[in-house]
PQR file of N, CA, C, O and H, with PARSE charges and radii, in Angstrom:
ATOM      1  N   MET A   1      99.219 -31.696 245.387 -0.4000 1.5000
ATOM      2  CA  MET A   1      98.584 -31.154 244.712 -0.0000 2.0000
ATOM      3  C   MET A   1      97.594 -30.488 244.296  0.5500 1.7000
ATOM      4  O   MET A   1      96.576 -31.082 244.652 -0.5500 1.4000
ATOM      5  N   ALA A   2      97.268 -29.264 243.542 -0.4000 1.5000
ATOM      6  CA  ALA A   2      95.303 -29.095 244.029 -0.0000 2.0000
ATOM      7  C   ALA A   2      95.199 -28.536 243.127  0.5500 1.7000
ATOM      8  O   ALA A   2      96.174 -27.876 242.765 -0.5500 1.4000
ATOM      9  H   ALA A   2      98.095 -28.781 243.253  0.4000 1.0000
ATOM     10  N   ARG A   3      93.485 -28.515 242.000 -0.4000 1.5000
ATOM     11  CA  ARG A   3      93.144 -27.944 240.937 -0.0000 2.0000
ATOM     12  C   ARG A   3      93.105 -27.028 241.263  0.5500 1.7000
ATOM     13  O   ARG A   3      92.758 -26.731 242.406 -0.5500 1.4000
ATOM     14  H   ARG A   3      92.694 -29.050 242.294  0.4000 1.0000
ATOM     15  N   LEU A   4      93.524 -26.043 240.187 -0.4000 1.5000
ATOM     16  CA  LEU A   4      92.604 -24.359 240.214 -0.0000 2.0000
ATOM     17  C   LEU A   4      91.808 -24.759 240.222  0.5500 1.7000
ATOM     18  O   LEU A   4      92.146 -25.862 240.652 -0.5500 1.4000
ATOM     19  H   LEU A   4      93.806 -26.284 239.258  0.4000 1.0000
ATOM     20  N   SER A   5      90.600 -24.826 240.051 -0.4000 1.5000
ATOM     21  CA  SER A   5      89.341 -24.347 240.353 -0.0000 2.0000
ATOM     22  C   SER A   5      89.122 -24.699 242.137  0.5500 1.7000
ATOM     23  O   SER A   5      88.193 -24.467 242.910 -0.5500 1.4000
ATOM     24  H   SER A   5      90.326 -23.930 239.702  0.4000 1.0000
ATOM     25  N   GLU A   6      90.159 -25.211 242.267 -0.4000 1.5000
ATOM     26  CA  GLU A   6      89.631 -25.582 244.463 -0.0000 2.0000
ATOM     27  C   GLU A   6      90.918 -24.644 245.075  0.5500 1.7000
ATOM     28  O   GLU A   6      91.167 -24.968 246.236 -0.5500 1.4000
ATOM     29  H   GLU A   6      90.914 -25.400 241.639  0.4000 1.0000
ATOM     30  N   LEU A   7      91.620 -23.768 244.655 -0.4000 1.5000
ATOM     31  CA  LEU A   7      92.461 -22.911 244.341 -0.0000 2.0000
ATOM     32  C   LEU A   7      91.566 -21.079 244.984  0.5500 1.7000
ATOM     33  O   LEU A   7      91.736 -20.178 245.805 -0.5500 1.4000
ATOM     34  H   LEU A   7      91.417 -23.504 243.712  0.4000 1.0000
ATOM     35  N   GLY A   8      90.467 -21.591 243.689 -0.4000 1.5000
ATOM     36  CA  GLY A   8      89.668 -19.634 243.756 -0.0000 2.0000
ATOM     37  C   GLY A   8      89.982 -19.138 242.983  0.5500 1.7000
ATOM     38  O   GLY A   8      89.529 -17.996 242.893 -0.5500 1.4000
ATOM     39  H   GLY A   8      90.329 -22.323 243.022  0.4000 1.0000
ATOM     40  N   ILE A   9      90.842 -19.547 242.012 -0.4000 1.5000
ATOM     41  CA  ILE A   9      91.627 -19.165 240.964 -0.0000 2.0000
ATOM     42  C   ILE A   9      90.404 -18.634 240.079  0.5500 1.7000
ATOM     43  O   ILE A   9      89.689 -19.571 239.723 -0.5500 1.4000
ATOM     44  H   ILE A   9      91.210 -20.474 242.085  0.4000 1.0000
ATOM     45  N   ASP A  10      89.889 -17.141 239.542 -0.4000 1.5000
ATOM     46  CA  ASP A  10      89.359 -16.742 238.321 -0.0000 2.0000
ATOM     47  C   ASP A  10      90.063 -17.088 237.334  0.5500 1.7000
ATOM     48  O   ASP A  10      91.017 -16.363 237.054 -0.5500 1.4000
ATOM     49  H   ASP A  10      90.470 -16.380 239.831  0.4000 1.0000
ATOM     50  N   PHE A  11      89.839 -18.125 236.632 -0.4000 1.5000
ATOM     51  CA  PHE A  11      90.025 -17.825 235.214 -0.0000 2.0000
ATOM     52  C   PHE A  11      89.521 -17.437 234.039  0.5500 1.7000
ATOM     53  O   PHE A  11      88.339 -17.115 233.916 -0.5500 1.4000
ATOM     54  H   PHE A  11      89.064 -18.714 236.860  0.4000 1.0000
ATOM     55  N   GLN A  12      90.086 -17.435 233.398 -0.4000 1.5000
ATOM     56  CA  GLN A  12      88.867 -16.770 232.019 -0.0000 2.0000
ATOM     57  C   GLN A  12      88.290 -18.286 231.025  0.5500 1.7000
ATOM     58  O   GLN A  12      88.939 -19.022 230.280 -0.5500 1.4000
ATOM     59  H   GLN A  12      91.046 -17.697 233.498  0.4000 1.0000
ATOM     60  N   HIS A  13      86.951 -18.310 231.386 -0.4000 1.5000
ATOM     61  CA  HIS A  13      86.600 -19.407 231.426 -0.0000 2.0000
ATOM     62  C   HIS A  13      85.383 -19.487 229.105  0.5500 1.7000
ATOM     63  O   HIS A  13      84.519 -20.171 228.556 -0.5500 1.4000
ATOM     64  H   HIS A  13      86.424 -17.713 231.991  0.4000 1.0000
ATOM     65  N   TRP A  14      86.290 -18.253 228.780 -0.4000 1.5000
ATOM     66  CA  TRP A  14      85.973 -18.936 227.598 -0.0000 2.0000
ATOM     67  C   TRP A  14      87.756 -19.221 226.590  0.5500 1.7000
ATOM     68  O   TRP A  14      88.027 -19.049 225.401 -0.5500 1.4000
ATOM     69  H   TRP A  14      86.992 -17.697 229.226  0.4000 1.0000
ATOM     70  N   CYS A  15      88.530 -19.657 227.655 -0.4000 1.5000
ATOM     71  CA  CYS A  15      89.707 -19.809 227.315 -0.0000 2.0000
ATOM     72  C   CYS A  15      89.834 -20.853 226.598  0.5500 1.7000
ATOM     73  O   CYS A  15      88.910 -21.655 226.734 -0.5500 1.4000
ATOM     74  H   CYS A  15      88.310 -19.797 228.620  0.4000 1.0000
ATOM     75  N   PHE A  16      90.649 -21.142 225.878 -0.4000 1.5000
ATOM     76  CA  PHE A  16      90.940 -21.979 224.519 -0.0000 2.0000
ATOM     77  C   PHE A  16      91.484 -23.391 225.388  0.5500 1.7000
ATOM     78  O   PHE A  16      91.131 -24.492 224.965 -0.5500 1.4000
ATOM     79  H   PHE A  16      91.400 -20.491 225.768  0.4000 1.0000
ATOM     80  N   ALA A  17      92.115 -23.322 226.276 -0.4000 1.5000
ATOM     81  CA  ALA A  17      93.250 -24.327 226.813 -0.0000 2.0000
ATOM     82  C   ALA A  17      92.629 -24.536 228.167  0.5500 1.7000
ATOM     83  O   ALA A  17      92.944 -25.574 228.750 -0.5500 1.4000
ATOM     84  H   ALA A  17      92.402 -22.428 226.620  0.4000 1.0000
ATOM     85  N   CYS A  18      91.699 -23.614 228.824 -0.4000 1.5000
ATOM     86  CA  CYS A  18      91.154 -24.043 230.072 -0.0000 2.0000
ATOM     87  C   CYS A  18      89.865 -23.985 230.160  0.5500 1.7000
ATOM     88  O   CYS A  18      89.245 -24.793 230.852 -0.5500 1.4000
ATOM     89  H   CYS A  18      91.443 -22.771 228.351  0.4000 1.0000
ATOM     90  N   GLY A  19      89.205 -22.907 229.389 -0.4000 1.5000
ATOM     91  CA  GLY A  19      87.598 -22.647 229.650 -0.0000 2.0000
ATOM     92  C   GLY A  19      86.535 -23.271 229.405  0.5500 1.7000
ATOM     93  O   GLY A  19      85.940 -23.574 228.371 -0.5500 1.4000
ATOM     94  H   GLY A  19      89.709 -22.251 228.827  0.4000 1.0000
ATOM     95  N   ARG A  20      86.317 -23.474 230.798 -0.4000 1.5000
ATOM     96  CA  ARG A  20      84.945 -25.183 230.547 -0.0000 2.0000
ATOM     97  C   ARG A  20      83.962 -24.603 229.535  0.5500 1.7000
ATOM     98  O   ARG A  20      83.176 -25.419 229.053 -0.5500 1.4000
ATOM     99  H   ARG A  20      86.800 -23.228 231.638  0.4000 1.0000
ATOM    100  N   LEU A  21      83.816 -22.625 228.904 -0.4000 1.5000
ATOM    101  CA  LEU A  21      82.351 -22.809 228.545 -0.0000 2.0000
ATOM    102  C   LEU A  21      82.748 -22.998 227.150  0.5500 1.7000
ATOM    103  O   LEU A  21      81.685 -23.097 226.536 -0.5500 1.4000
ATOM    104  H   LEU A  21      84.454 -21.963 229.296  0.4000 1.0000
ATOM    105  N   ASN A  22      84.061 -23.136 226.041 -0.4000 1.5000
ATOM    106  CA  ASN A  22      84.834 -23.054 225.282 -0.0000 2.0000
ATOM    107  C   ASN A  22      84.579 -24.253 224.225  0.5500 1.7000
ATOM    108  O   ASN A  22      85.496 -25.007 223.901 -0.5500 1.4000
ATOM    109  H   ASN A  22      84.925 -23.056 226.540  0.4000 1.0000
ATOM    110  N   PRO A  23      83.354 -24.366 223.746 -0.5600 1.5000
ATOM    111  CA  PRO A  23      82.755 -25.612 223.209  0.2800 2.0000
ATOM    112  C   PRO A  23      84.238 -26.203 222.178  0.5500 1.7000
ATOM    113  O   PRO A  23      84.339 -27.326 221.684 -0.5500 1.4000
ATOM    114  N   GLY A  24      84.875 -25.494 222.113 -0.4000 1.5000
ATOM    115  CA  GLY A  24      86.025 -26.269 220.749 -0.0000 2.0000
ATOM    116  C   GLY A  24      86.740 -26.166 221.598  0.5500 1.7000
ATOM    117  O   GLY A  24      87.820 -26.537 221.136 -0.5500 1.4000
ATOM    118  H   GLY A  24      84.793 -24.582 222.515  0.4000 1.0000
ATOM    119  N   GLY A  25      86.905 -25.816 222.872 -0.4000 1.5000
ATOM    120  CA  GLY A  25      88.354 -25.645 223.401 -0.0000 2.0000
ATOM    121  C   GLY A  25      89.004 -27.278 223.489  0.5500 1.7000
ATOM    122  O   GLY A  25      88.625 -28.322 222.959 -0.5500 1.4000
ATOM    123  H   GLY A  25      86.028 -25.514 223.247  0.4000 1.0000
ATOM    124  N   MET A  26      90.248 -26.946 224.488 -0.4000 1.5000
ATOM    125  CA  MET A  26      90.221 -27.938 224.915 -0.0000 2.0000
ATOM    126  C   MET A  26      90.661 -28.165 226.550  0.5500 1.7000
ATOM    127  O   MET A  26      91.648 -28.881 226.717 -0.5500 1.4000
ATOM    128  H   MET A  26      90.557 -26.098 224.920  0.4000 1.0000
ATOM    129  N   HIS A  27      90.166 -27.749 227.467 -0.4000 1.5000
ATOM    130  CA  HIS A  27      89.114 -28.134 228.542 -0.0000 2.0000
ATOM    131  C   HIS A  27      89.741 -28.809 229.667  0.5500 1.7000
ATOM    132  O   HIS A  27      89.332 -29.544 230.567 -0.5500 1.4000
ATOM    133  H   HIS A  27      89.364 -27.167 227.332  0.4000 1.0000
ATOM    134  N   LEU A  28      91.320 -28.127 229.188 -0.4000 1.5000
ATOM    135  CA  LEU A  28      91.949 -28.705 230.585 -0.0000 2.0000
ATOM    136  C   LEU A  28      92.241 -28.252 231.685  0.5500 1.7000
ATOM    137  O   LEU A  28      92.115 -27.055 231.942 -0.5500 1.4000
ATOM    138  H   LEU A  28      91.652 -27.530 228.457  0.4000 1.0000
ATOM    139  N   ASP A  29      92.744 -29.248 232.648 -0.4000 1.5000
ATOM    140  CA  ASP A  29      92.162 -29.260 233.861 -0.0000 2.0000
ATOM    141  C   ASP A  29      93.373 -29.789 234.838  0.5500 1.7000
ATOM    142  O   ASP A  29      93.750 -30.912 235.173 -0.5500 1.4000
ATOM    143  H   ASP A  29      92.847 -30.221 232.440  0.4000 1.0000
ATOM    144  N   PHE A  30      93.910 -28.126 235.211 -0.4000 1.5000
ATOM    145  CA  PHE A  30      95.363 -28.145 235.661 -0.0000 2.0000
ATOM    146  C   PHE A  30      95.648 -28.659 237.156  0.5500 1.7000
ATOM    147  O   PHE A  30      94.844 -28.320 238.024 -0.5500 1.4000
ATOM    148  H   PHE A  30      93.604 -27.214 234.939  0.4000 1.0000
ATOM    149  N   GLU A  31      96.460 -29.249 237.412 -0.4000 1.5000
ATOM    150  CA  GLU A  31      96.734 -29.675 238.677 -0.0000 2.0000
ATOM    151  C   GLU A  31      97.971 -29.045 239.141  0.5500 1.7000
ATOM    152  O   GLU A  31      98.958 -29.170 238.417 -0.5500 1.4000
ATOM    153  H   GLU A  31      97.113 -29.524 236.706  0.4000 1.0000
ATOM    154  N   VAL A  32      98.086 -28.307 240.365 -0.4000 1.5000
ATOM    155  CA  VAL A  32      99.281 -27.258 240.556 -0.0000 2.0000
ATOM    156  C   VAL A  32     100.160 -27.294 242.161  0.5500 1.7000
ATOM    157  O   VAL A  32      99.599 -26.950 243.201 -0.5500 1.4000
ATOM    158  H   VAL A  32      97.284 -28.206 240.954  0.4000 1.0000
ATOM    159  N   SER A  33     101.068 -27.593 242.127 -0.4000 1.5000
ATOM    160  CA  SER A  33     101.996 -27.034 242.796 -0.0000 2.0000
ATOM    161  C   SER A  33     102.779 -26.572 243.375  0.5500 1.7000
ATOM    162  O   SER A  33     102.646 -25.498 242.787 -0.5500 1.4000
ATOM    163  H   SER A  33     101.524 -27.872 241.282  0.4000 1.0000
ATOM    164  N   ARG A  34     103.737 -26.328 244.218 -0.4000 1.5000
ATOM    165  CA  ARG A  34     104.570 -25.198 244.777 -0.0000 2.0000
ATOM    166  C   ARG A  34     105.027 -24.650 243.718  0.5500 1.7000
ATOM    167  O   ARG A  34     105.355 -23.464 243.691 -0.5500 1.4000
ATOM    168  H   ARG A  34     103.845 -27.200 244.696  0.4000 1.0000
ATOM    169  N   ASP A  35     105.155 -25.926 242.093 -0.4000 1.5000
ATOM    170  CA  ASP A  35     106.608 -25.645 241.034 -0.0000 2.0000
ATOM    171  C   ASP A  35     106.402 -26.176 240.105  0.5500 1.7000
ATOM    172  O   ASP A  35     107.254 -26.048 239.226 -0.5500 1.4000
ATOM    173  H   ASP A  35     104.888 -26.889 242.115  0.4000 1.0000
ATOM    174  N   ARG A  36     105.183 -27.040 239.805 -0.4000 1.5000
ATOM    175  CA  ARG A  36     104.815 -27.363 238.509 -0.0000 2.0000
ATOM    176  C   ARG A  36     103.630 -27.164 238.352  0.5500 1.7000
ATOM    177  O   ARG A  36     102.957 -26.696 239.270 -0.5500 1.4000
ATOM    178  H   ARG A  36     104.490 -27.143 240.519  0.4000 1.0000
ATOM    179  N   ALA A  37     103.198 -27.418 237.372 -0.4000 1.5000
ATOM    180  CA  ALA A  37     101.597 -27.541 236.989 -0.0000 2.0000
ATOM    181  C   ALA A  37     101.614 -28.378 235.746  0.5500 1.7000
ATOM    182  O   ALA A  37     102.315 -28.414 234.734 -0.5500 1.4000
ATOM    183  H   ALA A  37     103.745 -27.799 236.627  0.4000 1.0000
ATOM    184  N   GLU A  38     100.447 -29.122 236.262 -0.4000 1.5000
ATOM    185  CA  GLU A  38     100.218 -30.813 234.693 -0.0000 2.0000
ATOM    186  C   GLU A  38      98.772 -30.607 234.576  0.5500 1.7000
ATOM    187  O   GLU A  38      98.005 -30.393 235.515 -0.5500 1.4000
ATOM    188  H   GLU A  38      99.878 -29.093 237.083  0.4000 1.0000
ATOM    189  N   ALA A  39      98.552 -30.670 233.660 -0.4000 1.5000
ATOM    190  CA  ALA A  39      97.533 -31.500 233.321 -0.0000 2.0000
ATOM    191  C   ALA A  39      97.344 -32.465 231.903  0.5500 1.7000
ATOM    192  O   ALA A  39      98.143 -32.309 230.979 -0.5500 1.4000
ATOM    193  H   ALA A  39      99.176 -30.844 232.898  0.4000 1.0000
ATOM    194  N   ARG A  40      96.364 -33.352 231.811 -0.4000 1.5000
ATOM    195  CA  ARG A  40      96.610 -34.868 230.624 -0.0000 2.0000
ATOM    196  C   ARG A  40      95.430 -34.182 229.699  0.5500 1.7000
ATOM    197  O   ARG A  40      94.815 -33.128 229.861 -0.5500 1.4000
ATOM    198  H   ARG A  40      95.715 -33.479 232.561  0.4000 1.0000
ATOM    199  N   TYR A  41      95.361 -35.071 228.781 -0.4000 1.5000
ATOM    200  CA  TYR A  41      95.616 -34.135 227.555 -0.0000 2.0000
ATOM    201  C   TYR A  41      95.000 -35.073 225.998  0.5500 1.7000
ATOM    202  O   TYR A  41      95.828 -35.408 225.151 -0.5500 1.4000
ATOM    203  H   TYR A  41      95.861 -35.927 228.649  0.4000 1.0000
ATOM    204  N   THR A  42      93.794 -35.335 225.849 -0.4000 1.5000
ATOM    205  CA  THR A  42      93.342 -36.399 224.550 -0.0000 2.0000
ATOM    206  C   THR A  42      93.618 -35.483 223.647  0.5500 1.7000
ATOM    207  O   THR A  42      92.952 -34.448 223.607 -0.5500 1.4000
ATOM    208  H   THR A  42      93.121 -35.063 226.537  0.4000 1.0000
ATOM    209  N   ALA A  43      94.855 -35.766 222.601 -0.4000 1.5000
ATOM    210  CA  ALA A  43      93.527 -34.471 221.396 -0.0000 2.0000
ATOM    211  C   ALA A  43      92.549 -35.282 220.588  0.5500 1.7000
ATOM    212  O   ALA A  43      92.645 -36.463 220.254 -0.5500 1.4000
ATOM    213  H   ALA A  43      95.396 -36.607 222.634  0.4000 1.0000
ATOM    214  N   LEU A  44      91.576 -34.404 220.334 -0.4000 1.5000
ATOM    215  CA  LEU A  44      90.477 -34.157 220.035 -0.0000 2.0000
ATOM    216  C   LEU A  44      90.484 -34.534 217.954  0.5500 1.7000
ATOM    217  O   LEU A  44      91.245 -33.960 217.174 -0.5500 1.4000
ATOM    218  H   LEU A  44      91.498 -33.445 220.605  0.4000 1.0000
ATOM    219  N   GLU A  45      89.782 -35.246 217.683 -0.4000 1.5000
ATOM    220  CA  GLU A  45      89.855 -34.794 215.680 -0.0000 2.0000
ATOM    221  C   GLU A  45      89.454 -33.445 215.724  0.5500 1.7000
ATOM    222  O   GLU A  45      90.412 -33.246 214.977 -0.5500 1.4000
ATOM    223  H   GLU A  45      89.164 -35.712 218.316  0.4000 1.0000
ATOM    224  N   ARG A  46      89.031 -32.474 215.856 -0.4000 1.5000
ATOM    225  CA  ARG A  46      88.786 -31.384 215.691 -0.0000 2.0000
ATOM    226  C   ARG A  46      90.049 -30.404 215.642  0.5500 1.7000
ATOM    227  O   ARG A  46      90.184 -29.434 214.895 -0.5500 1.4000
ATOM    228  H   ARG A  46      88.253 -32.636 216.463  0.4000 1.0000
ATOM    229  N   HIS A  47      91.023 -30.919 216.694 -0.4000 1.5000
ATOM    230  CA  HIS A  47      92.016 -30.711 217.317 -0.0000 2.0000
ATOM    231  C   HIS A  47      93.955 -30.736 215.819  0.5500 1.7000
ATOM    232  O   HIS A  47      95.130 -30.371 215.778 -0.5500 1.4000
ATOM    233  H   HIS A  47      90.913 -31.706 217.300  0.4000 1.0000
ATOM    234  N   GLN A  48      92.688 -31.587 214.828 -0.4000 1.5000
ATOM    235  CA  GLN A  48      93.907 -31.735 213.902 -0.0000 2.0000
ATOM    236  C   GLN A  48      94.051 -30.847 212.807  0.5500 1.7000
ATOM    237  O   GLN A  48      93.154 -30.249 212.212 -0.5500 1.4000
ATOM    238  H   GLN A  48      91.734 -31.884 214.862  0.4000 1.0000
ATOM    239  N   GLY A  49      95.556 -30.817 212.554 -0.4000 1.5000
ATOM    240  CA  GLY A  49      96.061 -29.926 211.842 -0.0000 2.0000
ATOM    241  C   GLY A  49      95.878 -30.881 210.151  0.5500 1.7000
ATOM    242  O   GLY A  49      94.818 -31.347 209.734 -0.5500 1.4000
ATOM    243  H   GLY A  49      96.285 -31.303 213.037  0.4000 1.0000
ATOM    244  N   TYR A  50      97.216 -30.953 209.455 -0.4000 1.5000
ATOM    245  CA  TYR A  50      96.350 -32.146 208.723 -0.0000 2.0000
ATOM    246  C   TYR A  50      96.127 -33.119 209.250  0.5500 1.7000
ATOM    247  O   TYR A  50      96.767 -33.497 210.232 -0.5500 1.4000
ATOM    248  H   TYR A  50      98.077 -30.575 209.794  0.4000 1.0000
ATOM    249  N   ASP A  51      95.157 -33.766 208.723 -0.4000 1.5000
ATOM    250  CA  ASP A  51      94.543 -35.543 208.845 -0.0000 2.0000
ATOM    251  C   ASP A  51      95.904 -36.649 209.663  0.5500 1.7000
ATOM    252  O   ASP A  51      96.863 -37.251 209.182 -0.5500 1.4000
ATOM    253  H   ASP A  51      94.637 -33.459 207.926  0.4000 1.0000
ATOM    254  N   GLY A  52      95.362 -36.504 211.107 -0.4000 1.5000
ATOM    255  CA  GLY A  52      95.989 -37.507 212.058 -0.0000 2.0000
ATOM    256  C   GLY A  52      97.264 -36.701 212.732  0.5500 1.7000
ATOM    257  O   GLY A  52      98.040 -37.412 213.370 -0.5500 1.4000
ATOM    258  H   GLY A  52      94.583 -36.015 211.498  0.4000 1.0000
ATOM    259  N   LEU A  53      97.552 -35.320 212.658 -0.4000 1.5000
ATOM    260  CA  LEU A  53      98.633 -34.328 212.844 -0.0000 2.0000
ATOM    261  C   LEU A  53      97.711 -33.709 214.054  0.5500 1.7000
ATOM    262  O   LEU A  53      96.496 -33.514 214.047 -0.5500 1.4000
ATOM    263  H   LEU A  53      96.921 -34.742 212.140  0.4000 1.0000
ATOM    264  N   LEU A  54      98.585 -33.482 215.004 -0.4000 1.5000
ATOM    265  CA  LEU A  54      98.139 -31.889 216.152 -0.0000 2.0000
ATOM    266  C   LEU A  54      98.273 -30.986 215.402  0.5500 1.7000
ATOM    267  O   LEU A  54      99.082 -30.831 214.488 -0.5500 1.4000
ATOM    268  H   LEU A  54      99.572 -33.640 215.010  0.4000 1.0000
ATOM    269  N   HIS A  55      97.129 -30.084 215.929 -0.4000 1.5000
ATOM    270  CA  HIS A  55      97.810 -28.569 215.088 -0.0000 2.0000
ATOM    271  C   HIS A  55      98.586 -28.234 216.375  0.5500 1.7000
ATOM    272  O   HIS A  55      98.615 -28.546 217.565 -0.5500 1.4000
ATOM    273  H   HIS A  55      96.471 -30.210 216.672  0.4000 1.0000
ATOM    274  N   GLY A  56      99.304 -27.290 215.333 -0.4000 1.5000
ATOM    275  CA  GLY A  56     101.131 -26.712 216.282 -0.0000 2.0000
ATOM    276  C   GLY A  56     100.365 -25.451 216.930  0.5500 1.7000
ATOM    277  O   GLY A  56     101.040 -24.550 217.427 -0.5500 1.4000
ATOM    278  H   GLY A  56      99.280 -27.036 214.366  0.4000 1.0000
ATOM    279  N   GLY A  57      98.767 -25.375 216.929 -0.4000 1.5000
ATOM    280  CA  GLY A  57      98.737 -24.429 217.467 -0.0000 2.0000
ATOM    281  C   GLY A  57      97.831 -24.673 218.925  0.5500 1.7000
ATOM    282  O   GLY A  57      97.601 -23.788 219.750 -0.5500 1.4000
ATOM    283  H   GLY A  57      98.219 -26.107 216.526  0.4000 1.0000
ATOM    284  N   VAL A  58      97.537 -25.616 218.984 -0.4000 1.5000
ATOM    285  CA  VAL A  58      97.387 -26.594 219.819 -0.0000 2.0000
ATOM    286  C   VAL A  58      97.991 -27.002 220.899  0.5500 1.7000
ATOM    287  O   VAL A  58      97.365 -26.990 221.959 -0.5500 1.4000
ATOM    288  H   VAL A  58      97.724 -26.335 218.314  0.4000 1.0000
ATOM    289  N   VAL A  59      99.614 -27.542 220.843 -0.4000 1.5000
ATOM    290  CA  VAL A  59     100.713 -27.578 220.855 -0.0000 2.0000
ATOM    291  C   VAL A  59     101.186 -26.986 221.912  0.5500 1.7000
ATOM    292  O   VAL A  59     101.293 -27.295 223.098 -0.5500 1.4000
ATOM    293  H   VAL A  59     100.122 -27.552 219.982  0.4000 1.0000
ATOM    294  N   THR A  60     101.645 -25.417 220.813 -0.4000 1.5000
ATOM    295  CA  THR A  60     101.425 -24.292 221.540 -0.0000 2.0000
ATOM    296  C   THR A  60     100.793 -23.659 223.004  0.5500 1.7000
ATOM    297  O   THR A  60     101.299 -23.313 224.071 -0.5500 1.4000
ATOM    298  H   THR A  60     101.558 -25.165 219.849  0.4000 1.0000
ATOM    299  N   ALA A  61      99.639 -23.694 222.544 -0.4000 1.5000
ATOM    300  CA  ALA A  61      98.495 -23.832 224.037 -0.0000 2.0000
ATOM    301  C   ALA A  61      99.026 -24.989 225.387  0.5500 1.7000
ATOM    302  O   ALA A  61      99.043 -24.813 226.606 -0.5500 1.4000
ATOM    303  H   ALA A  61      99.228 -23.974 221.677  0.4000 1.0000
ATOM    304  N   MET A  62      99.230 -25.604 224.956 -0.4000 1.5000
ATOM    305  CA  MET A  62      99.978 -27.183 225.991 -0.0000 2.0000
ATOM    306  C   MET A  62     101.032 -26.554 226.621  0.5500 1.7000
ATOM    307  O   MET A  62     101.313 -26.926 227.760 -0.5500 1.4000
ATOM    308  H   MET A  62      99.216 -25.747 223.966  0.4000 1.0000
ATOM    309  N   LEU A  63     101.867 -25.399 225.936 -0.4000 1.5000
ATOM    310  CA  LEU A  63     103.099 -25.260 226.952 -0.0000 2.0000
ATOM    311  C   LEU A  63     102.801 -23.752 227.234  0.5500 1.7000
ATOM    312  O   LEU A  63     103.513 -23.116 228.012 -0.5500 1.4000
ATOM    313  H   LEU A  63     101.638 -25.097 225.010  0.4000 1.0000
TER
END
């Protein structure tokens, strides 16, 4: 598997999910292969909806 950045893919740097320049974003770092993409994410307190629960928009962004 390779990281998107290693493949020379020009992605939106302000993207909420994977953008490195978005200070409030998730900063996902995808590894991709021919038939899948994977990323690990540890939820941050600022991404909560209700106390202790991950915001539904963050869950949707991961999908």
